[in-house]
N, C-alpha and C positions, 0 to 999 in steps of 0.2 A: 541376372542380367540376360541382352538379348538385341538383338537386330544389330550384329560386329560384322563389320565390312570389313577389308583391307581389300588397297588401291594403289598400289601397288605397297610395300613397305614403308615407304613418305607420309603416308595421309592415311587417317583408320575415322571410323565415328560411329558411334553407337547409343542409345538407346539404356541409360541404365535405372536397372528397378532398386534402388536400395532398401533392405530389408533390415540392417547390421551395421554398424560403427565399423568404419574402415582404415587400420592402422596405418599410422607416419608413412608415407612413399614419397618416394623421388621418379622422375620418368628422364629417358632420351631423349624427350621430343618434348615440344609446345602442346599445353592442352588448354584451352575452352573450356569451362565447367560452366553451363548452364542449370538453372536450376528451373523445370518444364511442371513441376507441380510440387508442392510443400514445402516443408521448409527442413533444413540441419543446422547444426552449428561446425564450422570449419574452422583449422586454422591453416595457415599457410606463415610458414617463416617465424612462427609463434607470435603470430598476431590472431587470435582466434575471433571473429564477428557470424551474424547468425545471417544468413540465407534464408530468402524466401523465392517466389515463384518470382523469376523475372527479372533474377538478381544472377548476377554472371562474374565467374573469377577465372584471370589470367595467370597462367603458370610457367614460368619458365622451365626452361633445362636442367636441373639435381634440385629443384627447387622440392623442399618437401612440406607436405600438407596432409591434411587425412582429415575427416569424417566423427569427428565427435561424437554427436547426438544427432540421430537422427529421427523427423518425424514423422509421422502413420504415411503413409502414401505417396514415398520421398521419390520425383523422377527426373533425373538428369542429363542430360545429354552432352557427351563425351567426344569433345572434338580434336581429335592430338594430330599432329603434323609435324615433320622437317621443314624449313624453310626451303631445303629443294626443290619439296614438291610443287611450290610457286615460280621458280626460277635457277636450275642449276647452280649455277654461280651465289647463290645464297648457304650453301654447305657449310657455309663455320661462322654461322646467324646460329646465336643461339638462346636471345632474349627478344620478348614482345618488344621492346623499346629497342632496339639493333633495325627490328622490319619495320618498325614507324617511319626509324630512322633513314631506309633504304631509298635511294638512289632513283631504283627500280620501278620504284611502286609514283615517284613523278609527285609525292606530297613535300621533298625539303624534309626537313628538323623539324620534328612534332616536340611540344612541352614535353618535362621528363614524366615517365607517369610513377606512380609510390614506390618507394623501396622495398618496404613490404608487405602491402597489400596493394593487390589491384584488383577491386569490387567495384561492379557497376552496376546500373541499375538501367534494365532494356525499357527503359517508358512507353518508346513509342513501338515496340517490340518489332525493330527493322531486325537486330541478330538472328532473332528469334525464327522470323520468317527464312530467314538466308541459310539457317540450320537447318529449318524444316527441307529446304531446298538443296543442300547437300545431301541429307538422308535419300528423298525421291533419286538423287542423282546414281546413287549407291545401292540403290534396290533395284533401281529398272537396267542400269549400265543399258541408255542407249546408245544410240552413237555420237562417238564427240562429247562421251560423258565424264573425260576426264579434264580435258582442253576448258568444264565447264566448270567443272570443282575447282580448277586452278581462277579462273575468272569470280566465282563464288568466295574462294579464302581473299582472294583482291578484296573486293567488296566487303569482307568482311573488317578485314583492317580498317579500309576508310572507314566505317563505320563506326569502329575501335575510337581512331584519330580524334573522330568530330564529336566523340563522345568526350574523351580527354581535352580538347577547347570547351568544352562548355561546362564541366566542371571546375575551372578556375576562370570563374570570369572578374575578380577584383583584383586579384596579387596584380595583376600588368598597373593594373593603375595606383597604385599606391607603390610598387617598385618604381615605375616612371617618374612621380611628383619629388620620390627620395631621391631619384639619379641627377634631376633637375636640378637640386637646393645642392648638391654637392658639385656639380658640377660650374654653378654660380660661384659658390664660397673662394673657392682658388682655379679659374682656367687653366693657369701655367701646370697645375699637378697631375699626375702622370694619369691620366683619365682613359683608360681600355675598355670599351666594350666585353670583352672577356672576363674581366676581370667583375663586373658587375654580374654578370649571367651565370657566373659560378657562386656570387653573395646569393640569389635568387632558386640557386638551384635549374637555373635556366640554360638553355639552349640558344649560341649568342647570335644564330639565324632565326630563333622564333625575338629575341628580345629586342635584336634590330628594328624586327616587322612591328611586333609592338610597339615598338619608339617613332617611326615613321607614323603611322595610324593616328598616334595620341599626340604626338609633338606640330607633326604636319611635314619636317623636314628627317631625314638622316641625322643617325647620333655623330656623325664624321663632319655635316654641315655646321650642325649647330654648336659642336666644339669648336670651333673652326670660326663659327661668328662673333662668341665671347672671348675667344682668344685678340681676334685681331679689333672688338671691341677697348681689350685692357694693352694690346699697343699700341692703339689711339691715343689711351688716354698717357701713356710713360710718354708716346713721342712728343704729346705736345705739355708736358709739364713738369721734366725732368732731362738732366742733364747723362741721361745712358746713351752707351754707344746702340747702334742697330746692333750687332753682334749679341751686347749681353740684354737687353730687351726678347728678340730675340732668345735666349736661354729663360727671361721670367717668364714668357708666354708656352713656353712647355716645347719650344724648338729647337734640335740642338743641330741641326742643318742649318743655316743662314740662309741658305740659294733656297729651301725648302721654304721659308718664312717669306721673304721678299715676294716668291710666288705664291703665297698664300695672301697676302699682304696686299698685294696688285688684285689679283681676282675677288676680294672685298673692295675695296675702297677705288680702284681704279686708277691708282696714283703707288709710286715705290715711295718706301720708307722716309727716303729724307725730302722727295716729295712731299708730304705729309707733314715734318716734321717742320718744314720753310713754312709753310701756309700756315699751320696752325702753332705754332709753341708761343706756349704764353708765361710759362717759367721767368718769374722773376728775380736775376740774381744778382749777389750785392759786386 
């Protein structure tokens, strides 16, 4: 192992020349382990994968990992840091997912990382370039080197967020189609975006954005439109009261139902019923 630098205790980066397997261990910091050269059989949280040049793995606080088999001339860049190295208010952050979600980075919520293995392929070598810059800043320690290190760490996190998004291109399309089918089955049921997000292991904010992109309008607006269509049908073909129709359409509060109905149709429920009532009663 060579080229070890500590700046100060919240950050370190080094190039490891690995010649022997490394036993299972854990750390009190976040680690980005990048395969600079060669290959290895790596295990994280009980899941083993072969890593090659250009692969990297994200390791959270307390996660157990090991290098079980190492190839000839294996070199790894180990970038280890506590989130406080980026911002002191992140001292309680203990995972890459929470760091990705941090409002301090200005990205909003990012689709979830895999639970057990967080392995990515640096196809365009964006991460390698940033790690090389971090190594250079650590070596030279020129004026302003620590702010530069913080900036490079932020850029790495942003590049990771983009990789996470690019690695999950089709799940959202399948998810949105299924959600639309569920909404149409019974618009008056208890449809909540957060419940659908949990079903697909997604964050509500990400699912909301995907829904908007694929449908053209937001989840709540689409659901309200379906419910008002249902309300119009019930008003024009049944003797149900406005209060009863409100509940059938998923509104516990009649006032909210009336406001939503007027927003959608420009009329009150009773005005609509008067103009469109078609039920033939004996």
